C-alpha positions in Angstrom: 31.2 33.7 -40.5 28.4 36.2 -41.1 26.0 37.2 -38.2 22.2 36.6 -38.6 22.7 34.1 -41.3 18.9 33.6 -41.7 18.6 37.3 -42.7 21.4 36.8 -45.2 19.5 34.2 -47.2 18.3 35.8 -50.4 17.2 32.7 -52.4 17.8 29.1 -53.3 19.6 27.3 -56.2 17.2 25.9 -58.7 17.3 23.8 -61.8 20.6 22.4 -63.1 23.8 23.8 -61.6 27.4 23.7 -62.7 30.8 24.5 -61.3 30.8 27.9 -63.0 27.1 28.9 -63.1 24.1 28.7 -60.7 20.5 29.7 -61.3 18.5 30.8 -58.3 15.1 32.2 -57.3 14.5 34.9 -54.7 11.7 37.0 -53.1 14.1 39.7 -51.8 15.1 42.8 -53.7 18.7 42.4 -55.0 20.8 44.0 -57.7 23.2 42.9 -60.5 26.8 43.0 -59.3 26.1 42.0 -55.7 28.3 39.3 -54.2 26.8 36.2 -52.7 28.0 32.9 -51.1 26.9 29.3 -51.0 28.0 26.8 -48.4 28.5 23.2 -49.5 31.1 20.5 -49.3 32.5 22.2 -46.2 33.4 25.3 -48.3 32.2 28.8 -48.6 31.9 29.6 -52.3 31.8 33.2 -53.6 29.7 34.2 -56.6 28.4 37.4 -58.3 24.9 38.0 -59.5 25.2 38.7 -63.2 21.6 38.8 -64.4 18.1 39.2 -62.9 14.6 38.7 -64.2 11.3 39.5 -62.4 8.1 37.5 -62.9 4.8 36.3 -61.4 2.8 33.1 -61.8 -0.4 35.1 -61.5 0.3 36.9 -64.7 2.0 34.4 -66.9 2.9 35.0 -70.6 -0.2 33.3 -71.8 -2.5 36.1 -70.5 -2.6 38.4 -73.5 -5.8 40.4 -72.7 -5.2 43.7 -70.9 -8.8 43.7 -69.6 -8.1 40.3 -68.0 -4.9 41.6 -66.4 -6.8 44.6 -65.0 -9.5 42.3 -63.5 -6.8 40.1 -61.8 -5.0 43.1 -60.4 -8.3 44.5 -59.0 -9.2 41.2 -57.3 -5.8 40.2 -56.0 -4.2 43.6 -55.2 -0.5 43.0 -54.9 0.7 40.2 -57.2 2.8 37.4 -55.8 6.1 37.8 -57.7 9.5 36.2 -57.7 13.0 37.2 -58.8 15.0 34.8 -60.9 18.7 35.2 -61.7 22.1 33.8 -62.6 25.2 33.6 -60.5 28.7 33.3 -61.8 30.9 31.2 -59.4 34.1 33.0 -58.6 35.7 30.5 -56.2 36.2 29.6 -52.6 36.7 32.4 -50.0 40.4 31.5 -49.3 42.0 31.1 -52.7 39.2 31.7 -55.1 39.6 28.2 -56.5 36.7 26.9 -58.6 35.0 24.0 -56.7 35.2 20.5 -58.2 31.5 19.8 -57.8 28.4 21.9 -58.4 26.1 23.1 -55.7 22.9 21.0 -55.0 19.6 22.5 -56.2 18.0 24.0 -53.1 21.3 25.2 -51.7 20.8 28.5 -49.9 22.1 31.6 -51.6 23.3 34.2 -49.0 24.4 37.8 -49.4 28.1 38.3 -48.8 28.6 40.9 -46.2 31.5 43.3 -45.8 33.5 40.8 -43.5 33.6 38.2 -46.2 34.2 40.7 -49.0 37.1 42.5 -47.2 38.8 39.1 -46.8 38.3 38.4 -50.6 39.5 41.8 -51.8 42.3 42.3 -49.3 45.6 42.7 -51.2 49.2 43.5 -50.4 51.3 45.8 -52.6 48.1 47.4 -53.8 46.6 50.8 -54.4 43.0 51.8 -53.7 40.9 53.1 -56.6 37.4 53.0 -55.1 34.8 50.9 -53.4 32.5 48.1 -54.4 29.2 49.3 -55.9 27.4 46.6 -54.0 29.1 47.3 -50.7 30.4 50.9 -50.3 32.3 50.0 -47.1 34.6 47.6 -48.9 37.5 49.2 -50.7 38.8 47.9 -54.0 42.6 47.7 -54.3 44.6 46.9 -57.4 47.8 44.8 -57.3 50.5 47.3 -58.6 52.8 44.6 -59.8 50.1 42.9 -61.9 48.7 46.2 -63.2 52.1 47.5 -64.4 53.6 44.2 -65.7 50.4 42.9 -67.3 49.3 46.3 -68.6 46.0 48.2 -68.3 43.3 49.6 -70.6 40.9 52.3 -69.5 37.9 52.3 -71.8 34.8 54.5 -71.7 32.5 56.8 -73.7 33.1 60.5 -73.4 32.0 61.9 -70.0 31.8 58.6 -68.2 34.7 59.4 -65.8 37.7 58.1 -67.7 39.9 61.2 -66.8 39.0 60.9 -63.2 39.9 57.2 -63.1 43.3 57.9 -64.8 44.0 60.7 -62.3 43.2 58.5 -59.4 45.5 55.8 -60.6 48.4 58.3 -61.3 47.9 59.9 -57.8 47.8 56.5 -56.0 50.9 55.3 -57.9 52.8 58.4 -56.9 51.9 57.6 -53.3 54.0 54.4 -53.6 56.8 56.1 -55.5 55.6 55.1 -58.9 57.6 56.3 -62.0 55.1 57.3 -64.7 55.4 58.7 -68.3 52.3 60.1 -69.8 51.8 61.2 -73.4 49.5 64.1 -72.9 47.6 64.6 -76.2 45.6 67.7 -75.1 47.9 69.4 -72.6 45.5 68.7 -69.7 47.7 66.7 -67.4 50.3 69.4 -67.5 47.8 71.6 -65.6 46.8 68.9 -63.1 47.9 69.2 -59.4 48.4 65.7 -57.9 48.1 65.3 -54.2 50.7 62.5 -53.6 53.6 63.6 -55.8 55.2 65.9 -58.3 54.8 66.4 -62.0 57.8 66.8 -64.3 57.2 68.4 -67.7 59.3 67.2 -70.6 59.4 69.1 -73.8 58.7 66.9 -76.9 62.1 67.4 -78.4 64.0 64.8 -80.5 67.6 65.0 -81.6 67.2 65.0 -85.4 70.2 62.6 -85.8 68.3 60.0 -83.8 65.5 59.7 -86.4 65.7 57.0 -89.0 65.4 57.6 -92.8 61.9 56.0 -92.6 60.9 58.5 -89.9 62.1 61.4 -92.1 60.1 59.9 -95.0 57.0 59.9 -92.9 57.5 63.4 -91.5 58.3 64.8 -94.9 55.4 62.8 -96.6 57.7 61.0 -99.1 55.6 58.1 -100.5 56.7 54.5 -100.3 57.1 54.3 -104.1 59.0 57.6 -104.5 62.3 55.8 -104.9 64.2 58.8 -106.4 63.1 61.1 -103.6 64.1 58.5 -101.0 67.5 58.1 -102.7 68.3 61.8 -102.5 66.9 62.1 -99.0 69.2 59.3 -97.9 72.2 61.0 -99.5 71.4 64.3 -97.8 70.9 62.4 -94.5 74.3 60.7 -94.7 76.0 64.0 -95.6 74.4 65.8 -92.7 75.2 63.0 -90.3 78.9 63.1 -91.3 79.1 66.9 -90.9 77.6 66.6 -87.4 80.1 64.0 -86.4 82.9 66.3 -87.7 81.5 69.1 -85.5 80.9 71.4 -88.5 77.2 72.1 -87.8 74.4 71.5 -85.4 71.4 72.2 -87.7 70.7 68.8 -89.2 67.8 69.7 -91.5 69.4 72.8 -92.9 72.6 70.8 -93.6 70.4 68.2 -95.4 68.9 71.0 -97.6 72.4 72.4 -98.4 73.4 69.0 -99.7 70.2 68.8 -101.8 71.0 72.2 -103.3 74.5 71.1 -104.1 73.2 68.1 -105.9 70.9 70.3 -107.9 73.7 72.8 -108.8 76.0 70.0 -109.9 73.3 68.2 -112.0 73.5 68.4 -115.8 70.3 70.4 -116.3 70.6 70.3 -120.1 70.5 66.5 -120.1 66.9 65.5 -120.7 67.4 62.2 -118.9 68.3 64.1 -115.7 65.1 66.1 -115.6 63.1 63.6 -113.5 66.0 63.3 -111.1 66.4 67.1 -110.7 62.6 67.3 -110.2 62.9 64.6 -107.4 65.7 66.7 -105.8 63.5 69.8 -105.8 60.7 67.8 -104.3 62.9 66.6 -101.5 64.1 70.2 -100.8 60.5 71.5 -100.8 59.4 68.7 -98.4 62.4 69.2 -96.1 61.5 72.9 -96.0 57.9 72.0 -95.2 59.1 69.6 -92.5 61.2 72.3 -90.9 58.2 74.7 -90.7 55.9 72.0 -89.2 58.4 70.2 -86.9 61.2 72.7 -86.4 60.5 73.1 -82.7 60.6 69.3 -82.2 63.8 68.8 -84.2 65.4 72.0 -83.0 69.0 71.0 -82.5 71.5 68.0 -82.4 72.4 69.3 -78.9 69.1 68.2 -77.5 69.1 65.7 -74.7 66.7 62.9 -75.6 63.3 62.5 -73.8 64.1 59.3 -72.0 67.2 60.8 -70.4 64.9 63.5 -68.9 62.6 61.1 -67.2 62.7 61.4 -63.4 61.9 58.5 -61.0 59.1 58.8 -58.5 57.3 61.4 -60.5 54.6 61.7 -63.3 56.6 62.7 -66.3 54.4 64.6 -68.8 55.1 65.1 -72.5 52.7 67.8 -73.8 51.8 66.9 -77.3 48.9 69.3 -77.7 50.7 71.5 -80.3 52.0 68.5 -82.3 50.0 67.0 -85.2 49.1 63.3 -85.5 52.2 62.4 -87.6 54.6 64.1 -85.3 52.9 62.6 -82.3 53.2 59.1 -83.8 57.0 59.7 -84.4 57.5 61.0 -80.8 55.6 58.2 -79.2 57.3 55.5 -81.3 60.7 56.9 -80.8 60.3 57.4 -77.0 58.8 54.0 -76.3 61.4 52.2 -78.4 64.1 54.0 -76.4 62.5 53.2 -73.1 62.3 49.5 -73.9 65.9 49.3 -75.2 67.3 51.1 -72.2 65.4 48.8 -69.8 66.9 45.8 -71.7 70.3 47.2 -70.9 69.6 47.0 -67.2 69.1 43.2 -67.5 72.0 42.8 -69.8 74.2 44.4 -67.2 76.9 45.7 -69.6 79.1 48.2 -67.8 80.0 50.2 -70.8 76.3 50.9 -71.4 75.6 52.0 -67.9 75.1 55.7 -68.7 72.4 54.7 -71.3 70.3 52.5 -68.9 66.9 53.4 -67.5 67.4 52.1 -64.0 63.8 52.0 -62.8 60.6 50.4 -64.1 58.3 52.8 -66.0 54.5 52.9 -66.4 53.7 54.5 -69.8 50.2 56.0 -70.2 49.0 56.8 -73.7 45.9 59.0 -74.0 43.8 58.8 -77.2 45.4 55.4 -77.8 43.0 54.7 -80.7 45.0 57.3 -82.7 48.3 55.4 -82.3 47.2 51.7 -81.9 44.6 51.9 -84.7 42.7 48.9 -86.1 43.0 50.5 -89.6 45.9 53.0 -89.7 49.5 51.7 -90.1 51.1 54.0 -87.5 54.8 53.7 -86.5 53.7 53.5 -82.8 51.6 50.4 -83.4 54.6 48.0 -83.7 56.5 49.2 -80.6 53.3 49.3 -78.5 52.5 45.8 -79.6 56.0 44.7 -78.7 55.9 46.2 -75.2 52.4 44.6 -74.7 54.0 41.2 -75.5 57.3 41.4 -73.7 57.4 44.6 -71.6 56.7 42.7 -68.4 60.1 41.0 -68.6 61.9 44.4 -68.6 59.7 46.5 -66.3 57.9 48.5 -68.9 54.1 48.8 -68.4 51.5 50.2 -70.7 48.2 51.9 -70.0 46.0 52.5 -73.1 43.2 55.1 -72.7 40.5 55.5 -75.3 36.9 56.6 -75.7 36.7 54.7 -79.0 37.5 51.1 -78.1 36.3 49.7 -81.5 39.1 51.8 -83.2 41.8 50.1 -81.2 43.8 47.2 -82.7 42.3 44.1 -81.4 45.6 42.1 -81.3 47.3 44.8 -79.2 44.2 45.1 -76.9 44.1 41.4 -76.4 47.7 41.6 -75.0 46.5 44.0 -72.3 45.5 41.8 -69.4 43.8 44.3 -67.2 40.7 46.4 -67.9 38.8 49.3 -66.3 35.7 49.7 -68.4 33.4 52.6 -67.6 30.1 53.3 -69.3 30.0 52.1 -73.0 26.7 52.5 -74.9 27.8 52.0 -78.6 27.3 48.2 -79.4 30.4 48.2 -81.7 32.6 49.4 -78.8 31.0 46.8 -76.4 31.6 43.9 -78.8 35.1 44.9 -79.7 36.0 45.1 -76.0 34.4 41.7 -75.3 36.3 40.2 -78.3 39.6 41.1 -76.7 38.6 40.2 -73.1 38.6 36.6 -72.0 36.8 37.3 -68.7 34.1 39.8 -69.8 31.0 37.7 -69.9 27.9 38.4 -71.9 26.0 39.3 -68.7 28.7 41.8 -67.6 28.7 43.2 -71.1 25.0 44.0 -70.7 25.8 46.1 -67.6 28.0 48.6 -69.5 25.3 50.9 -70.8 23.7 51.2 -67.3 26.8 52.2 -65.4 26.6 55.6 -63.7 29.3 58.2 -64.1 32.4 57.0 -62.2 31.3 53.4 -62.0 33.3 50.7 -63.8 33.8 47.0 -64.3 37.3 46.0 -63.3 38.8 42.8 -64.8 42.2 41.1 -64.9 45.0 39.9 -62.7 45.3 43.1 -60.8 42.0 42.2 -59.0 41.1 38.8 -57.8 37.7 38.7 -59.3 35.6 40.8 -61.8 34.3 43.7 -59.9 31.9 46.6 -60.2 33.5 49.6 -58.6 32.6 53.2 -57.7 35.9 55.0 -58.4 37.0 57.5 -55.9 36.8 61.2 -56.7 40.2 62.7 -57.6 40.9 65.4 -55.0 43.3 67.5 -57.2 42.3 69.5 -60.3 40.4 67.0 -62.4 41.8 66.3 -65.8 39.4 66.8 -68.7 36.7 68.3 -66.5 33.7 69.8 -68.3 33.7 73.6 -68.7 31.1 75.7 -66.9 29.7 77.2 -70.0 27.1 79.5 -68.3 29.8 81.0 -66.1 32.1 81.6 -69.0 29.3 83.3 -71.0 28.5 85.5 -68.0 32.2 86.4 -67.5 32.5 87.2 -71.2 29.5 89.5 -71.1 30.8 91.3 -67.9 34.2 91.8 -69.5 32.6 93.3 -72.6 30.4 95.6 -70.6 33.4 96.7 -68.5 35.4 97.4 -71.6 32.6 99.6 -73.0 32.5 101.6 -69.7 36.2 102.2 -69.8 36.1 103.3 -73.5 33.3 105.7 -72.7 35.2 107.1 -69.7 38.3 107.6 -71.8 36.2 109.5 -74.5 34.7 111.8 -71.8 38.2 112.6 -70.6 39.4 113.3 -74.1 36.3 115.6 -74.8 
């Protein structure tokens, strides 16, 4: 029980109360996000202040004359004022179960001190990410099992602390031997030094035999209605696949082009009916040539070991996609995640003959710039497999973390399958409403707090934390991912280097003369 209980009283319940909501009045300064408790029915019930209003009876809304207000202030000096607010009931202090009856009007509302809050937020099998905004001495820990199996979304506007939050989570997961795969869209994580574990860089290479015809169509930009082009692409694909099996070549795309050229050479060019088919063959050859130029490094050889086989347990495995365009990125992410899910399914199936293909450890897959791949509007290849993992990944030990600075661009159905949220500052109303639409436990009052969050502050929701929480996320001690450039220093350095070069050039001219 708290000491000095009388000093802990911040107000009293007023008006009608319910099992979930309580209104109260207070004369003490308090803030949104603070935790309080009420004692009734032999229980201690925890709540969180979600909205506050300030008022005074001396200056009610009927006084519309500024001169009258000035006169009242001159006579009375300090105006007698009150604070009115709303509390969301979170549950009892032991199990956070919602009470069966509402509090009586007049029930004391007391500030929850660190002793009560530590008991509420204490978790086993959890990682720390920061401290409560309202009580800096109380750490917030996230349940790792719930976070990975029920997935996570980290959402924020640019510059709100999204990269720091991601780095903290990765670092703390490494501390508990976490196995992580991150799709690094800008090549930033590759440069990050984590304090609790090692990074393992994986080249974004795919065995060209492993791609489907539909993936080749997308990479080579063959339209859905280009049936003749698809037909000859399929013939070339089957021919190259057979040659690889026979051990006659390792360059899949070049072998496909050879077959297309054979088809052109053997076509009856003087037959007017063949003209459109020959044109389709030339189009396929041109597009395969363009594909090689764009994605030759990704589809380098059939001897390439696939990405999933390169994943190492207990490390953060980083795929640097900074040099790959959006279409190539989409194919790599789709292909890799599909492989991850299938290999985890083999573990549960337990087939001995498939043992070498299994992924023997659970994996937490982090997708930066998720709005590019799980788009509300664009029909990406990745969207289907990400949605599938969001729905059934927990059964196979495949977790997702979607990171985005444009939440309104994320597919609402996929986002609604992500149970946990870390939401940093969001100002744009469209982003706010989109996030609320896909979040069952983001109330209107909490939504209103998003624009006023400071850098590094976040609202945390979901099964990974017992109750909705406003948290100050710890500062990542390694090299921060996505940190802002020191523009002034870089300009100064550039000027100094230019001046130094001029001095060297002048010195060399003097020696020559």
